[in-house]
N, C-alpha and C positions, 0 to 999 in steps of 0.2 A: 181493552179487554176487561170484562167485568171481574170483580174479585172472586165470585163463586166459580166462574169458568177457570180462572187462574188456579184456584184451589183444587179443582177437579183434576187438573193436569199436573200440578206441582206435587201434591201428596203422593200419588203413585210413583212419580219419578224419584222422589226422595226415598221411598220404601225400597224401590228397586236398586237404587244406588247403595243404600246401606246393606242390603242383602248380598250384593256383590263384594262388598268389603268385609263381610263378616268372617270370623275365624273358621266357620264351617266351609265357606267358599275357598278360603286359603288352604285348608286341609285337602279339599278336593283337588286343588292344583297339584299338591305334592304327591298325589296318587298317580300322576302321569308317569308312564314308564320311562320317559326321558329324564325324570328326576329321581328315579329309583336307584338305589345304590348298585354299583357294578359288582357283579359276582365273578370272581376269577374262574375262568374255564380250567378244568383239570386237563392237563396235557396227557396224552397217552404215554405209557411207560414202555421202553424198548429194552429187551434183553440183549445186552451188549455181547454176550457169549454166543448168541445164535443169530443175531440180526444180519440181514443182507446189507449191502451198500445203500440201497434205497431206504431201508428201514432206519439205518443210522442217520441218514440225511434228514429224516423227519424230526430228529431231535433239534429243537430250536437252538441255534448256535453252532451246529455241526454242518459243515459244508462238505462237498465231495472230497477234497484233499484230506481233511481230518478224518472223514469216514474211512477212507482208504488206509490211513495210518493206524486207525483202531483195528481194522481187520488184519493188517500186516503184523501188528504187535500181538494180536491174538494167535495168529498162525505161528509166529516165531516163539512165543513164550507160553502158550497154552491159555486156558480159560482164565478170565479175571476171577480172583477169589473174593474180592470186595470191590465196591464201587470206587473206593479211594484209589484202587490200582490204576484207574484211568489216568491219574496224574503222571504215570510213567510213560504215557504216550506223548511224543513230541507235539507241542501245541496245546496241551491241556495242563495249564497251571492251576493253582489253587482257586484263583478267581473264576476261571472258566468252569472248573469242576463245580464250584458252588452254584453257578448258574444252571448247570445241566443235571445235577445230581438227582433232582426230583423227577426227572424224565427217564431215568435208567433203572433197570433192575439187573441183578446178577442171577 
């Protein structure tokens, strides 16, 4: 292959290669949604004084048995005055309460 023919092919290939490795090209990759920072979804808040069994079960970390105990406690003791009162329900210790407190309202 002649030197001029080689230069005609080699120079554009080098330019293309350099442009793909440029900081601008690297920044464009970071704009990919897969690389975007994850935004926490806001969970719906449930009013524990009015919620049905199904609504209580929508709280992440509350299953059917715990939802039933919340309703039973509410029926026996009246409305919860504060969210912290949930710790009086069997099965809701401080750790569980800390996990669910942002999902409940009074």
